[in-house]
DRENDO-1510 file (C-alpha; in Angstrom, 1 decimal, always signed):
<recs>
REC; n; res; u; v; w
REC; 1; MET; +136.8; +5.0; -56.5 .
REC; 2; ARG; +139.0; +1.9; -56.2 .
REC; 3; PRO; +137.4; -0.8; -54.0 .
REC; 4; LEU; +139.7; -2.7; -51.6 .
REC; 5; TYR; +138.2; -5.9; -52.9 .
REC; 6; PRO; +135.3; -7.1; -55.0 .
REC; 7; LEU; +132.3; -6.9; -52.6 .
REC; 8; LEU; +130.8; -10.2; -53.5 .
REC; 9; ALA; +133.7; -12.4; -54.0 .
REC; 10; PRO; +132.9; -15.8; -52.4 .
REC; 11; ALA; +136.5; -17.0; -52.7 .
REC; 12; ILE; +137.9; -14.1; -50.9 .
REC; 13; THR; +135.2; -14.4; -48.2 .
REC; 14; ALA; +135.9; -18.1; -47.7 .
REC; 15; SER; +139.7; -17.6; -47.4 .
REC; 16; GLY; +139.2; -14.6; -45.1 .
REC; 17; LEU; +137.0; -16.5; -42.8 .
REC; 18; PHE; +139.4; -19.4; -42.7 .
REC; 19; LEU; +142.3; -17.1; -41.8 .
REC; 20; SER; +140.4; -14.8; -39.4 .
REC; 21; GLY; +141.2; -16.8; -36.4 .
REC; 22; CYS; +145.0; -16.4; -37.0 .
REC; 23; ALA; +145.1; -12.7; -36.0 .
REC; 24; SER; +143.1; -12.0; -32.9 .
REC; 25; PRO; +144.2; -8.9; -30.9 .
REC; 26; ALA; +146.9; -9.2; -28.4 .
REC; 27; ARG; +145.8; -9.6; -24.8 .
REC; 28; PRO; +148.6; -8.9; -22.3 .
REC; 29; GLU; +148.8; -10.8; -19.1 .
REC; 30; PHE; +148.0; -8.6; -16.1 .
REC; 31; ASP; +148.7; -9.0; -12.4 .
REC; 32; HIS; +145.3; -9.3; -10.7 .
REC; 33; PHE; +146.5; -7.4; -7.6 .
REC; 34; THR; +148.3; -4.4; -9.1 .
REC; 35; GLU; +146.3; -4.4; -12.4 .
REC; 36; GLU; +149.7; -3.8; -14.2 .
REC; 37; PRO; +151.1; -5.9; -17.0 .
REC; 38; VAL; +153.1; -8.9; -15.9 .
REC; 39; ASP; +156.8; -7.9; -16.0 .
REC; 40; ARG; +157.8; -9.9; -19.1 .
REC; 41; GLU; +159.5; -9.0; -22.3 .
REC; 42; LEU; +157.0; -7.8; -25.0 .
REC; 43; ASN; +153.9; -8.0; -22.9 .
REC; 44; GLY; +151.6; -5.0; -22.6 .
REC; 45; ASP; +151.5; -1.6; -24.2 .
REC; 46; TYR; +154.3; -0.1; -26.3 .
REC; 47; VAL; +155.1; +2.9; -28.4 .
REC; 48; ALA; +156.7; +1.8; -31.7 .
REC; 49; VAL; +158.9; +4.4; -33.5 .
REC; 50; VAL; +159.6; +3.6; -37.1 .
REC; 51; HIS; +162.7; +5.2; -38.7 .
REC; 52; THR; +163.3; +5.3; -42.5 .
REC; 53; ARG; +165.9; +6.9; -44.8 .
REC; 54; TRP; +163.4; +9.3; -46.4 .
REC; 55; ILE; +161.1; +10.7; -43.8 .
REC; 56; GLY; +161.1; +11.5; -40.0 .
REC; 57; PRO; +160.0; +9.1; -37.3 .
REC; 58; VAL; +156.5; +7.6; -37.3 .
REC; 59; TYR; +154.9; +6.9; -33.9 .
REC; 60; ALA; +152.5; +4.1; -33.4 .
REC; 61; ARG; +150.9; +2.6; -30.2 .
REC; 62; MET; +150.9; -1.2; -30.1 .
REC; 63; THR; +149.9; -3.9; -27.7 .
REC; 64; ALA; +151.9; -7.1; -27.3 .
REC; 65; GLN; +151.3; -10.6; -25.9 .
REC; 66; ARG; +153.6; -13.5; -25.4 .
REC; 67; THR; +152.8; -16.7; -27.4 .
REC; 68; GLU; +154.2; -20.2; -27.3 .
REC; 69; SER; +156.5; -19.4; -30.3 .
REC; 70; GLY; +157.4; -15.8; -29.3 .
REC; 71; PHE; +154.9; -13.0; -29.3 .
REC; 72; LYS; +152.2; -11.1; -31.3 .
REC; 73; ALA; +151.5; -7.4; -31.3 .
REC; 74; ASN; +149.1; -5.1; -33.0 .
REC; 75; THR; +147.7; -1.5; -33.2 .
REC; 76; ASP; +144.2; -0.8; -31.8 .
REC; 77; PRO; +141.4; -3.2; -33.0 .
REC; 78; ARG; +138.4; -1.9; -34.9 .
REC; 79; VAL; +140.1; +1.3; -36.0 .
REC; 80; ALA; +141.0; +0.4; -39.6 .
REC; 81; TRP; +137.5; -0.3; -41.0 .
REC; 82; SER; +136.3; +2.9; -39.2 .
REC; 83; LEU; +138.9; +4.8; -41.3 .
REC; 84; VAL; +137.7; +3.1; -44.5 .
REC; 85; GLY; +134.1; +4.1; -43.7 .
REC; 86; GLY; +131.1; +3.7; -45.9 .
REC; 87; VAL; +129.9; +0.4; -47.4 .
REC; 88; GLU; +133.4; -1.0; -47.5 .
REC; 89; GLY; +134.0; -0.1; -43.9 .
REC; 90; PHE; +130.7; -1.8; -42.8 .
REC; 91; PHE; +131.2; -5.0; -44.8 .
REC; 92; GLY; +135.0; -5.2; -44.7 .
REC; 93; PRO; +135.2; -7.3; -41.4 .
REC; 94; PHE; +132.9; -9.9; -42.9 .
REC; 95; LEU; +134.0; -10.0; -46.5 .
REC; 96; ALA; +137.8; -9.6; -46.1 .
REC; 97; PRO; +138.9; -10.3; -42.6 .
REC; 98; PHE; +142.3; -11.3; -43.8 .
REC; 99; LEU; +142.9; -7.6; -44.5 .
REC; 100; PHE; +143.0; -5.4; -41.4 .
REC; 101; PRO; +142.0; -8.4; -39.2 .
REC; 102; SER; +139.8; -7.4; -36.3 .
REC; 103; GLY; +140.1; -3.8; -37.6 .
REC; 104; MET; +143.9; -3.7; -36.8 .
REC; 105; LEU; +146.0; -1.5; -39.1 .
REC; 106; VAL; +149.2; -3.4; -38.3 .
REC; 107; VAL; +149.7; -6.9; -37.0 .
REC; 108; TRP; +153.1; -8.4; -36.1 .
REC; 109; SER; +154.1; -11.8; -35.0 .
REC; 110; SER; +157.6; -13.0; -34.3 .
REC; 111; THR; +159.8; -15.5; -32.5 .
REC; 112; LEU; +161.9; -14.1; -29.7 .
REC; 113; PRO; +165.7; -13.7; -30.0 .
REC; 114; ASP; +167.9; -15.9; -27.9 .
REC; 115; GLU; +170.9; -13.7; -26.7 .
REC; 116; VAL; +172.7; -16.8; -25.4 .
REC; 117; THR; +172.7; -18.7; -28.7 .
REC; 118; ALA; +172.7; -15.5; -30.7 .
REC; 119; GLU; +169.6; -16.8; -32.5 .
REC; 120; VAL; +167.6; -13.8; -33.9 .
REC; 121; GLY; +163.9; -13.4; -33.7 .
REC; 122; GLU; +162.1; -13.5; -37.0 .
REC; 123; GLY; +158.6; -12.6; -38.0 .
REC; 124; TRP; +156.2; -10.7; -40.2 .
REC; 125; ILE; +154.5; -7.3; -40.0 .
REC; 126; GLY; +151.8; -5.6; -42.1 .
REC; 127; PRO; +148.1; -4.9; -42.4 .
REC; 128; SER; +147.4; -8.6; -43.0 .
REC; 129; THR; +148.5; -12.1; -42.0 .
REC; 130; VAL; +149.0; -13.2; -45.6 .
REC; 131; ASP; +151.1; -12.3; -48.5 .
REC; 132; PRO; +151.7; -9.9; -50.2 .
REC; 133; TRP; +150.6; -7.4; -47.5 .
REC; 134; ARG; +153.3; -8.1; -45.0 .
REC; 135; LEU; +157.1; -7.8; -44.7 .
REC; 136; PRO; +159.7; -9.8; -42.8 .
REC; 137; THR; +161.1; -8.6; -39.5 .
REC; 138; ARG; +164.3; -9.4; -37.7 .
REC; 139; MET; +165.4; -8.6; -34.1 .
REC; 140; LYS; +168.6; -9.4; -32.2 .
REC; 141; SER; +167.3; -8.4; -28.8 .
REC; 142; ALA; +163.8; -8.3; -27.2 .
REC; 143; GLN; +164.5; -4.6; -26.4 .
REC; 144; GLY; +164.9; -3.9; -30.1 .
REC; 145; PRO; +165.6; -2.3; -32.5 .
REC; 146; VAL; +163.6; -4.3; -35.0 .
REC; 147; GLU; +164.6; -4.4; -38.7 .
REC; 148; ILE; +161.8; -4.3; -41.2 .
REC; 149; ARG; +163.1; -5.9; -44.4 .
REC; 150; HIS; +162.5; -6.0; -48.1 .
REC; 151; ARG; +162.0; -9.6; -49.3 .
REC; 152; ASP; +165.5; -9.5; -50.8 .
REC; 153; GLY; +167.0; -9.0; -47.3 .
REC; 154; ARG; +167.7; -5.3; -47.4 .
REC; 155; VAL; +166.6; -3.2; -44.5 .
REC; 156; LEU; +163.7; -0.8; -45.4 .
REC; 157; ALA; +163.1; +0.6; -41.9 .
REC; 158; VAL; +164.1; +0.2; -38.2 .
REC; 159; MET; +161.6; +0.1; -35.5 .
REC; 160; ALA; +162.4; +1.0; -31.9 .
REC; 161; LEU; +160.1; -0.1; -29.0 .
REC; 162; ALA; +159.5; +1.7; -25.7 .
REC; 163; ARG; +157.1; +1.6; -22.8 .
REC; 164; PRO; +154.8; +4.6; -22.9 .
REC; 165; ALA; +156.2; +5.8; -19.5 .
REC; 166; ASP; +159.8; +5.7; -21.0 .
REC; 167; ILE; +159.3; +7.9; -24.1 .
REC; 168; GLU; +158.0; +11.3; -24.7 .
REC; 169; VAL; +155.7; +11.2; -27.7 .
REC; 170; PRO; +155.3; +14.7; -29.4 .
REC; 171; ALA; +151.8; +16.0; -28.9 .
REC; 172; THR; +150.0; +16.6; -32.2 .
REC; 173; ASP; +146.8; +18.3; -33.0 .
REC; 174; TYR; +145.9; +16.3; -36.2 .
REC; 175; ARG; +142.9; +18.4; -37.1 .
REC; 176; LEU; +145.0; +21.5; -37.0 .
REC; 177; LEU; +147.7; +19.7; -39.0 .
REC; 178; THR; +145.0; +18.8; -41.6 .
REC; 179; GLN; +143.8; +22.4; -41.8 .
REC; 180; THR; +147.3; +23.7; -42.4 .
REC; 181; LEU; +148.0; +21.0; -44.9 .
REC; 182; GLN; +144.9; +22.0; -46.9 .
REC; 183; ARG; +145.9; +25.7; -46.9 .
REC; 184; VAL; +149.5; +24.9; -48.1 .
REC; 185; VAL; +148.1; +22.7; -50.9 .
REC; 186; ALA; +145.7; +25.4; -52.0 .
REC; 187; GLU; +148.5; +28.0; -52.0 .
REC; 188; ARG; +151.3; +25.9; -53.6 .
REC; 189; TYR; +149.8; +23.2; -55.9 .
REC; 190; PHE; +151.0; +23.4; -59.5 .
REC; 191; ASP; +147.5; +23.8; -60.8 .
REC; 192; PRO; +145.1; +26.1; -58.9 .
REC; 193; ALA; +142.1; +24.4; -60.6 .
REC; 194; LEU; +143.1; +21.1; -59.2 .
REC; 195; SER; +144.0; +22.3; -55.7 .
REC; 196; ASN; +140.3; +23.3; -55.3 .
REC; 197; SER; +138.8; +20.6; -57.4 .
REC; 198; ASP; +135.9; +18.4; -56.2 .
REC; 199; ASP; +138.3; +15.5; -55.8 .
REC; 200; MET; +140.7; +17.4; -53.6 .
REC; 201; LEU; +138.0; +18.9; -51.5 .
REC; 202; ALA; +136.4; +15.4; -51.1 .
REC; 203; PHE; +139.9; +14.1; -50.1 .
REC; 204; PHE; +140.1; +16.6; -47.2 .
REC; 205; ALA; +136.5; +16.1; -46.2 .
REC; 206; ASP; +137.2; +12.4; -45.8 .
REC; 207; LEU; +140.4; +13.0; -43.9 .
REC; 208; ASN; +138.6; +15.4; -41.5 .
REC; 209; ASP; +135.9; +12.8; -41.0 .
REC; 210; ALA; +138.6; +10.3; -40.0 .
REC; 211; ILE; +140.3; +12.5; -37.4 .
REC; 212; PRO; +138.1; +11.3; -34.4 .
REC; 213; HIS; +139.6; +7.8; -35.0 .
REC; 214; VAL; +143.2; +9.1; -35.2 .
REC; 215; ARG; +145.4; +8.6; -32.1 .
REC; 216; ASP; +148.9; +8.5; -33.5 .
REC; 217; ASP; +151.0; +9.1; -36.6 .
REC; 218; ALA; +150.3; +5.6; -38.0 .
REC; 219; THR; +146.6; +6.0; -37.9 .
REC; 220; TYR; +146.8; +9.5; -39.4 .
REC; 221; LEU; +149.0; +8.4; -42.3 .
REC; 222; ALA; +146.6; +5.5; -42.8 .
REC; 223; ALA; +143.7; +7.9; -42.9 .
REC; 224; ILE; +145.5; +9.9; -45.6 .
REC; 225; GLY; +146.2; +6.9; -47.7 .
REC; 226; LEU; +142.6; +5.6; -47.4 .
REC; 227; SER; +141.2; +9.0; -48.3 .
REC; 228; TRP; +143.4; +9.3; -51.3 .
REC; 229; ARG; +142.7; +5.7; -52.5 .
REC; 230; LYS; +139.2; +6.8; -53.6 .
REC; 231; ARG; +140.6; +9.5; -55.9 .
REC; 232; PRO; +144.2; +8.4; -57.0 .
REC; 233; GLN; +144.2; +10.9; -59.8 .
REC; 234; ILE; +145.2; +13.6; -57.4 .
REC; 235; ALA; +148.7; +13.8; -56.0 .
REC; 236; MET; +148.6; +12.5; -52.4 .
REC; 237; PRO; +149.8; +15.2; -49.9 .
REC; 238; MET; +151.5; +13.2; -47.2 .
REC; 239; PRO; +152.8; +15.1; -44.1 .
REC; 240; TYR; +155.8; +13.6; -42.2 .
REC; 241; ARG; +157.9; +14.6; -39.3 .
REC; 242; HIS; +161.3; +16.3; -39.8 .
REC; 243; ARG; +164.1; +13.8; -40.0 .
REC; 244; VAL; +166.2; +13.3; -36.8 .
REC; 245; PRO; +169.8; +12.1; -36.3 .
REC; 246; GLU; +168.5; +9.0; -34.4 .
REC; 247; SER; +167.1; +7.7; -37.7 .
REC; 248; ASP; +170.5; +7.8; -39.4 .
REC; 249; ARG; +172.2; +6.2; -36.4 .
REC; 250; LEU; +169.8; +3.2; -36.3 .
REC; 251; LEU; +169.9; +2.7; -40.1 .
REC; 252; VAL; +173.7; +2.8; -40.2 .
REC; 253; ALA; +173.9; +0.3; -37.4 .
REC; 254; ALA; +171.5; -2.0; -39.2 .
REC; 255; GLY; +173.6; -2.0; -42.4 .
REC; 256; ASN; +172.4; -3.3; -45.8 .
REC; 257; THR; +169.7; -0.7; -46.1 .
REC; 258; VAL; +167.7; +0.2; -49.2 .
REC; 259; SER; +169.4; +3.2; -50.7 .
REC; 260; SER; +168.1; +5.8; -53.1 .
REC; 261; LEU; +170.2; +4.3; -55.8 .
REC; 262; THR; +171.6; +0.8; -55.8 .
REC; 263; VAL; +174.0; -0.6; -58.4 .
REC; 264; THR; +174.3; -4.3; -59.1 .
REC; 265; ARG; +176.2; -6.2; -61.8 .
REC; 266; ASN; +175.4; -9.5; -63.5 .
REC; 267; GLU; +178.8; -11.2; -63.9 .
REC; 268; LYS; +177.4; -13.6; -66.5 .
REC; 269; THR; +176.0; -10.9; -68.8 .
REC; 270; SER; +178.2; -8.0; -67.7 .
REC; 271; ILE; +175.1; -5.8; -67.5 .
REC; 272; ALA; +175.0; -3.2; -64.7 .
REC; 273; THR; +171.6; -2.3; -63.2 .
REC; 274; VAL; +170.9; +1.0; -61.4 .
REC; 275; GLU; +167.9; +0.5; -59.2 .
REC; 276; VAL; +166.3; +3.9; -58.3 .
REC; 277; VAL; +164.0; +4.4; -55.3 .
REC; 278; SER; +164.1; +8.2; -55.3 .
REC; 279; PHE; +165.9; +11.1; -56.9 .
REC; 280; HIS; +166.9; +13.8; -54.4 .
REC; 281; ASP; +170.7; +14.1; -54.5 .
REC; 282; HIS; +172.9; +14.9; -57.4 .
REC; 283; ASP; +176.0; +13.5; -55.7 .
REC; 284; ALA; +174.3; +10.1; -55.1 .
REC; 285; VAL; +173.5; +10.0; -58.8 .
REC; 286; ASP; +177.1; +10.7; -59.7 .
REC; 287; ALA; +178.4; +8.0; -57.3 .
REC; 288; ALA; +175.9; +5.4; -58.7 .
REC; 289; MET; +176.7; +6.1; -62.3 .
REC; 290; ARG; +180.5; +6.0; -61.8 .
REC; 291; GLU; +180.1; +2.6; -60.2 .
REC; 292; ALA; +177.8; +1.4; -63.0 .
REC; 293; ILE; +180.1; +2.4; -65.8 .
REC; 294; SER; +183.3; +1.1; -64.1 .
REC; 295; GLY; +184.5; -2.0; -65.8 .
REC; 296; SER; +182.9; -1.1; -69.1 .
REC; 297; PRO; +179.6; -3.0; -68.8 .
REC; 298; ALA; +178.0; -4.6; -71.9 .
REC; 299; GLY; +174.9; -2.4; -71.1 .
REC; 300; ILE; +173.1; -0.5; -68.4 .
REC; 301; ILE; +169.6; -1.0; -67.1 .
REC; 302; ILE; +168.0; +2.0; -65.3 .
REC; 303; ASP; +165.3; +0.5; -63.1 .
REC; 304; LEU; +162.6; +3.1; -62.5 .
REC; 305; ARG; +159.8; +0.7; -61.7 .
REC; 306; ASN; +159.5; +1.9; -58.1 .
REC; 307; ALA; +161.0; +5.3; -58.5 .
REC; 308; THR; +159.8; +8.7; -57.5 .
REC; 309; GLY; +161.7; +12.0; -57.5 .
REC; 310; PHE; +161.5; +15.4; -55.8 .
REC; 311; ASP; +164.0; +17.4; -57.9 .
REC; 312; LEU; +166.0; +17.7; -61.0 .
REC; 313; SER; +168.7; +15.2; -60.0 .
REC; 314; SER; +167.0; +12.7; -62.3 .
REC; 315; LEU; +168.2; +14.8; -65.2 .
REC; 316; ARG; +171.8; +14.5; -63.8 .
REC; 317; LEU; +171.5; +10.8; -64.6 .
REC; 318; ALA; +170.6; +11.7; -68.2 .
REC; 319; GLN; +173.9; +13.6; -68.5 .
REC; 320; TRP; +175.7; +10.4; -67.9 .
REC; 321; LEU; +174.1; +8.8; -70.9 .
REC; 322; ILE; +173.5; +11.4; -73.6 .
REC; 323; GLN; +176.1; +12.1; -76.3 .
REC; 324; ALA; +175.0; +15.6; -77.4 .
REC; 325; PRO; +173.2; +18.5; -75.7 .
REC; 326; ILE; +169.4; +18.2; -75.6 .
REC; 327; ASP; +166.6; +20.6; -74.7 .
REC; 328; ALA; +165.0; +19.1; -71.5 .
REC; 329; GLY; +161.9; +21.3; -71.5 .
REC; 330; THR; +160.6; +23.8; -69.0 .
REC; 331; VAL; +159.7; +23.5; -65.3 .
REC; 332; TYR; +157.2; +26.0; -64.0 .
REC; 333; ASN; +154.8; +26.8; -61.1 .
REC; 334; ALA; +151.1; +27.8; -61.1 .
REC; 335; GLN; +151.9; +31.5; -61.8 .
REC; 336; TRP; +153.5; +30.6; -65.1 .
REC; 337; ARG; +150.9; +28.0; -66.1 .
REC; 338; GLU; +148.5; +30.1; -68.1 .
REC; 339; ARG; +151.3; +32.1; -69.7 .
REC; 340; LEU; +152.9; +28.9; -71.0 .
REC; 341; ARG; +149.6; +27.5; -72.1 .
REC; 342; GLU; +148.7; +30.6; -74.1 .
REC; 343; GLY; +152.2; +31.4; -75.4 .
REC; 344; ALA; +155.2; +29.2; -75.4 .
REC; 345; PRO; +158.5; +28.6; -73.5 .
REC; 346; GLY; +159.8; +31.4; -75.6 .
REC; 347; SER; +158.1; +33.8; -73.2 .
REC; 348; LEU; +160.9; +32.9; -70.7 .
REC; 349; PRO; +164.1; +35.0; -70.7 .
REC; 350; PRO; +166.5; +33.7; -73.5 .
REC; 351; ASP; +169.2; +33.0; -70.9 .
REC; 352; SER; +166.9; +31.0; -68.6 .
REC; 353; ALA; +168.3; +27.6; -69.8 .
REC; 354; ARG; +170.1; +26.0; -66.9 .
REC; 355; ASP; +172.0; +22.9; -65.9 .
REC; 356; PRO; +170.1; +20.6; -63.4 .
REC; 357; ARG; +172.5; +21.6; -60.6 .
REC; 358; THR; +172.0; +25.3; -61.0 .
REC; 359; ALA; +168.4; +25.4; -62.1 .
REC; 360; PRO; +166.8; +25.2; -58.6 .
REC; 361; GLY; +168.1; +28.7; -57.7 .
REC; 362; GLU; +166.4; +30.2; -60.8 .
REC; 363; LEU; +163.3; +28.1; -60.3 .
REC; 364; GLY; +162.9; +29.3; -56.7 .
REC; 365; ARG; +163.5; +33.0; -57.7 .
REC; 366; ASP; +161.5; +33.1; -61.0 .
REC; 367; GLY; +159.0; +30.3; -60.7 .
REC; 368; ALA; +160.1; +28.8; -64.1 .
REC; 369; VAL; +163.3; +27.7; -65.8 .
REC; 370; SER; +164.2; +25.9; -69.0 .
REC; 371; ILE; +166.7; +23.1; -68.8 .
REC; 372; LEU; +169.5; +22.4; -71.2 .
REC; 373; LEU; +171.4; +19.1; -70.7 .
REC; 374; ARG; +175.0; +18.7; -71.8 .
REC; 375; PRO; +176.8; +15.3; -71.7 .
REC; 376; LEU; +179.4; +14.7; -69.0 .
REC; 377; PRO; +183.0; +14.0; -70.1 .
REC; 378; ASP; +182.8; +10.3; -69.0 .
REC; 379; ALA; +179.2; +9.7; -70.3 .
REC; 380; TYR; +178.4; +6.1; -71.1 .
REC; 381; ALA; +177.9; +5.3; -74.8 .
REC; 382; GLY; +176.8; +1.7; -74.7 .
REC; 383; PRO; +173.3; +0.2; -74.9 .
REC; 384; VAL; +170.7; +1.4; -72.3 .
REC; 385; ALA; +167.3; +0.1; -71.2 .
REC; 386; VAL; +164.9; +1.8; -68.8 .
REC; 387; LEU; +162.4; -0.2; -66.8 .
REC; 388; THR; +159.1; +1.5; -66.0 .
REC; 389; SER; +155.8; +0.6; -64.3 .
REC; 390; ALA; +152.6; +2.4; -63.3 .
REC; 391; ARG; +154.4; +3.4; -60.1 .
REC; 392; THR; +157.0; +5.4; -62.1 .
REC; 393; ARG; +156.2; +9.1; -61.5 .
REC; 394; SER; +157.5; +12.6; -61.0 .
REC; 395; SER; +161.0; +13.5; -62.1 .
REC; 396; PRO; +161.9; +9.8; -63.2 .
REC; 397; GLU; +159.2; +10.2; -65.9 .
REC; 398; ILE; +161.0; +13.2; -67.3 .
REC; 399; LEU; +164.2; +11.2; -67.4 .
REC; 400; ALA; +162.6; +8.2; -69.2 .
REC; 401; TRP; +160.7; +10.4; -71.6 .
REC; 402; LEU; +163.8; +12.3; -72.7 .
REC; 403; LEU; +165.9; +9.1; -73.1 .
REC; 404; GLN; +163.2; +7.6; -75.2 .
REC; 405; ARG; +162.4; +10.6; -77.4 .
REC; 406; THR; +166.1; +11.2; -78.2 .
REC; 407; GLY; +166.6; +7.5; -79.0 .
REC; 408; ARG; +169.2; +7.1; -76.3 .
REC; 409; ALA; +167.3; +4.2; -74.5 .
REC; 410; LYS; +164.5; +1.7; -75.0 .
REC; 411; ILE; +161.7; +1.7; -72.5 .
REC; 412; VAL; +160.7; -1.7; -71.2 .
REC; 413; GLY; +157.8; -2.4; -68.9 .
REC; 414; GLU; +154.4; -0.7; -68.2 .
REC; 415; ARG; +153.0; +2.7; -68.9 .
REC; 416; THR; +154.0; +5.3; -66.4 .
REC; 417; ALA; +151.8; +7.4; -64.1 .
REC; 418; GLY; +151.8; +10.4; -66.4 .
REC; 419; ARG; +152.7; +12.9; -63.5 .
REC; 420; PRO; +156.1; +14.5; -64.4 .
REC; 421; ARG; +156.2; +17.0; -61.6 .
REC; 422; LEU; +158.6; +18.3; -59.0 .
REC; 423; SER; +157.8; +18.9; -55.4 .
REC; 424; GLN; +159.1; +21.2; -52.7 .
REC; 425; GLU; +159.1; +20.8; -49.0 .
REC; 426; HIS; +156.9; +23.2; -46.8 .
REC; 427; ASP; +156.7; +23.5; -43.1 .
REC; 428; LEU; +153.3; +22.6; -41.5 .
REC; 429; GLY; +154.2; +23.3; -37.8 .
REC; 430; GLN; +154.1; +20.8; -35.0 .
REC; 431; GLY; +157.3; +19.3; -36.3 .
REC; 432; PHE; +155.7; +18.2; -39.7 .
REC; 433; VAL; +156.5; +19.1; -43.3 .
REC; 434; VAL; +154.9; +18.1; -46.6 .
REC; 435; ARG; +156.1; +17.9; -50.2 .
REC; 436; VAL; +153.6; +19.5; -52.5 .
REC; 437; ASP; +153.6; +19.0; -56.3 .
REC; 438; GLU; +154.5; +22.6; -56.9 .
REC; 439; PHE; +156.1; +22.6; -60.4 .
REC; 440; ASP; +154.8; +21.0; -63.6 .
REC; 441; TRP; +156.9; +20.1; -66.6 .
REC; 442; LEU; +156.5; +21.3; -70.2 .
REC; 443; MET; +158.0; +18.8; -72.7 .
REC; 444; PRO; +160.3; +20.4; -75.3 .
REC; 445; GLU; +158.4; +21.2; -78.4 .
REC; 446; SER; +161.2; +19.9; -80.6 .
REC; 447; LEU; +160.8; +16.4; -79.1 .
REC; 448; ALA; +157.0; +16.3; -78.6 .
REC; 449; THR; +155.1; +13.7; -80.6 .
REC; 450; ARG; +153.0; +14.9; -83.5 .
REC; 451; PRO; +149.5; +15.5; -82.2 .
REC; 452; THR; +146.6; +13.3; -83.4 .
REC; 453; PRO; +143.7; +15.3; -85.0 .
REC; 454; ASP; +141.8; +15.4; -81.8 .
REC; 455; GLN; +144.8; +16.8; -79.9 .
REC; 456; GLU; +145.8; +19.6; -82.4 .
REC; 457; SER; +143.9; +22.2; -80.3 .
REC; 458; THR; +145.4; +20.9; -77.0 .
REC; 459; PRO; +148.1; +23.2; -75.6 .
REC; 460; LEU; +151.5; +21.6; -75.3 .
REC; 461; ALA; +151.3; +22.1; -71.6 .
REC; 462; ASP; +148.2; +19.9; -71.3 .
REC; 463; ARG; +149.3; +16.9; -73.5 .
REC; 464; SER; +149.9; +13.7; -71.7 .
REC; 465; ALA; +153.4; +12.8; -70.7 .
REC; 466; GLN; +152.5; +9.2; -69.9 .
REC; 467; ILE; +155.3; +7.0; -71.3 .
REC; 468; ARG; +154.3; +4.2; -73.7 .
REC; 469; PRO; +157.1; +1.6; -73.5 .
REC; 470; ASP; +158.9; +0.4; -76.6 .
REC; 471; ILE; +158.5; -3.1; -75.2 .
REC; 472; LEU; +155.3; -3.4; -73.3 .
REC; 473; THR; +155.5; -6.2; -70.7 .
REC; 474; SER; +154.7; -6.7; -67.0 .
REC; 475; ARG; +156.9; -5.2; -64.3 .
REC; 476; GLN; +158.0; -8.7; -63.3 .
REC; 477; ARG; +159.2; -9.7; -66.8 .
REC; 478; ALA; +160.7; -6.3; -67.7 .
REC; 479; PRO; +164.3; -7.1; -66.3 .
REC; 480; ALA; +164.7; -10.2; -68.4 .
REC; 481; ARG; +163.3; -8.6; -71.6 .
REC; 482; ALA; +165.6; -5.6; -71.1 .
REC; 483; ALA; +168.6; -7.9; -70.6 .
REC; 484; ARG; +167.8; -9.8; -73.7 .
REC; 485; MET; +167.4; -6.6; -75.7 .
REC; 486; ILE; +170.8; -5.3; -74.5 .
REC; 487; HIS; +172.4; -8.6; -75.4 .
REC; 488; GLU; +171.1; -8.4; -78.9 .
REC; 489; LEU; +172.2; -4.8; -79.3 .
REC; 490; SER; +175.7; -5.5; -78.0 .
REC; 491; ARG; +176.2; -8.3; -80.6 .
REC; 492; GLU; +175.4; -5.9; -83.5 .
</recs>
C-alpha cells in the first residue's frame, strides 16, 4: 500500500494547518425570498464537463461563489476522505488538509475575465491549493469554456460549465458499471491468474465500498484511482465515456493542445525531440517522424517519460530508426500464455510474422502474432537517445527495449514500469468503454539478456522487461544528459 503522506510528519501537518483556511468550500449567495442563488455569474451550482483528446467527457458537479478577486469553486466537501477510507481517511483532514481541503476532490479559484478590456481570467485547479497538485486555468468568458493548461502553456483539457437545469447529464448506475467492469477484466485480462488475484479482488471490493459516495463521473474516477493506489502492481482498469464530436470542436477552438506526439527542435544544438504522450495512431507517428528528420538534425531524442500506448504504432516509430530488419517478439493473449511458456514462439505458424500495420488483424483473429520490423526507405541513421521514467509503460516499453537491445539508441533516465502490454477497448454499456490489458509481449529470444543463475529456470515469457537505462539519471536531468551524449556522438 502506498500512503498518501507519512502519517506522523509534523512539517506536513504544520504547513497543512497553515494553509487550511485558504480553501473553504464555496457558499453561494442566495435570495432570502426565493431561496434561489442570486443571479450573478459563477454563483451557485454548476455541472462541469471536462473534454480531453483521449477519452470522452467527464461530468462533475461543482459549487461556485464570487470573491473579491473573482470566484472560487469546488466539488462536494467531505467526499474525498470518505473515498480514501481507513486510517488515512480518518486522519487525513487533520494531518494533510492541504490535500483534498475540507474533503473536496477538486478546488478551483480564478479571476474573472473582462470582456470589455479582453483581459482573460486566470486561476488554478486541482485537488490542492498548493503545487504540484494543481494546474493553471484560463477563460475568456465567464460562460466558458475554460482551458486547463500544462505548465508550459499547452492546453490539456477544456471545461464547459452549465447550470444543472440547462444540461442533461447521462444517468449512470455506477454499481452496475463496476460489476460489468469486473466481468470484462476477468474475461479479457492478459493473465487469468492476475485477473482473479487477491489484489484485483481487493481493488474491486474497495471500489464497491466507495460507490455510496459517488455522485458523478469525477468522484467515480477518483474512487477508481484511490482504490488502485493501494495496489499499483495491477493495471488500473479505468472506464471512460465514448468520445463525442463536441470534444474535438472545443479542443480545436482552443488551439495549442497537447498532442499524442509533439516535435520540437533546438536551433542551437540542431537536435529534434519527439515527445510522446500516447501511441494509438500509425499516421500520427509517420507525420511526427517526417517532421523530426526534416532538415537533417544532429540527433533525435525520443521522449517517452510520460508515454503510454495502446497498440503497435510504437513499433512503427522503430521502423523510422532501424537500419536492418529485426525480430520484435510476439504479442499474445491469455489463451496463448501457457503454450508460449511451455514451448516457444516457434509454436506459432511460420508465416505469422507481421508488420505493425497489418498485425492487429491477425492478433484479433488468432490471439497471437509475431512481429518483424523492416526499416522504412527514409529511416534516420543519426544518433538517437530515448528518455524513460517509471511512468513509461505499455507499448513504449517495447519500443525502448528493442532500440536498446539492438544498439540503435541509448536509454537515458529512470527504469521503466516493466509492463510491456497492449490493450483493447471493450464496451461496458451506459455509454462507457474500458481498455483492458489484453495482450502481453514476449521478448525475442535472440535479443533476450543472458539469464542469471537464479533466472535460468524462469520461462522467457516471465522474465522482467523493465528497462535499465544506459545512463541512469532523474527524469528532470534526462533531457540535458541525452543532448550532451548526442553532441559527443555527433563529433565522433
